[in-house]
N, C-alpha and C positions, 0 to 999 in steps of 0.2 A: 608230514609227520610233525605233530605239535612239539614245540620246544626245540626243534632242530634249527641250527643256524647255518647261514651260508658261509662258505670259505672266503667269499669276497667281502672286503671292508668297503665302506662308502667311498673312501678316497681312491680305491682301486677302480671302482666304476667310473668315477670322474676322470681318472687318468686314461682309462680305456676309451671313454667317450671323446676325450681330447684327441686321441690317436685317430679315431674315426673321422672327426671333424677336420683335422689336419690332412688326412688322406683325401678327403673330398676337395679341399683347397688345392692340394698338389695335383690331383686328377684334372681339375679345371685348368690349371696352368699348363699341364702337359697336353691337354686336348686343344687348347688355344694354339700351342706351338704346332701340333700336328695339323690343325686346320689351316695354318698359314701357308702350308705348301713348302716346296723346295726340298733340299737334301735332308732336312731335319725331321721330315715326316715319319719315316720308318723308325729311326732311333727313339723318337718321342713315344711312338706307339709301343715299342718293345719295353721301354722304361715304364710306361704306364701299366702294362700287363704285369711286369715284375713287381711293382709296388702293390698292385691289387692282390697278387698271390701272397705276398709277404704279409699284408694286413690281414688277409683271410686266415693265414696259417698261424699267426701269433697266438700263443697260449694266453688267454685273458687272465688266467690265474697266476701267471708268471710275471710278477711285478717288474722284475729287472728287465725282462724281454720287452714288456710293454713300454717301459720308460726309455729303453734304448731305441726302440722303433720310433717313438715320439720325437726323440732328439734328432734322429737321422732324417725323419720327414721334415721337421722344422728347419734343419740345416739346408736341405734341398730346396725348400720353398724360398728361403733367403737367397740362395744361389740364383734361382730362376727369376726372382724379383730384382736381382742386381744389388742386393744389400749385404752380400756375404763378404 
């Protein structure tokens, strides 16, 4: 439809892309933990599945929800990297 505008602003797309990138980093960290074996395998797999569901379910048009998710993912990455 000519002249129609998207409800997304450019910075919304950037924020959403940042969430997707951070989720990829978090997934890699959790997969590394799961692949190391031991008692942490199943909890890491469950956490990975939970994060994947949450990223897939976030409403990309809800800026507050996207920002909150990004902050929580970043915090978890810092925890796993040992810098929290």
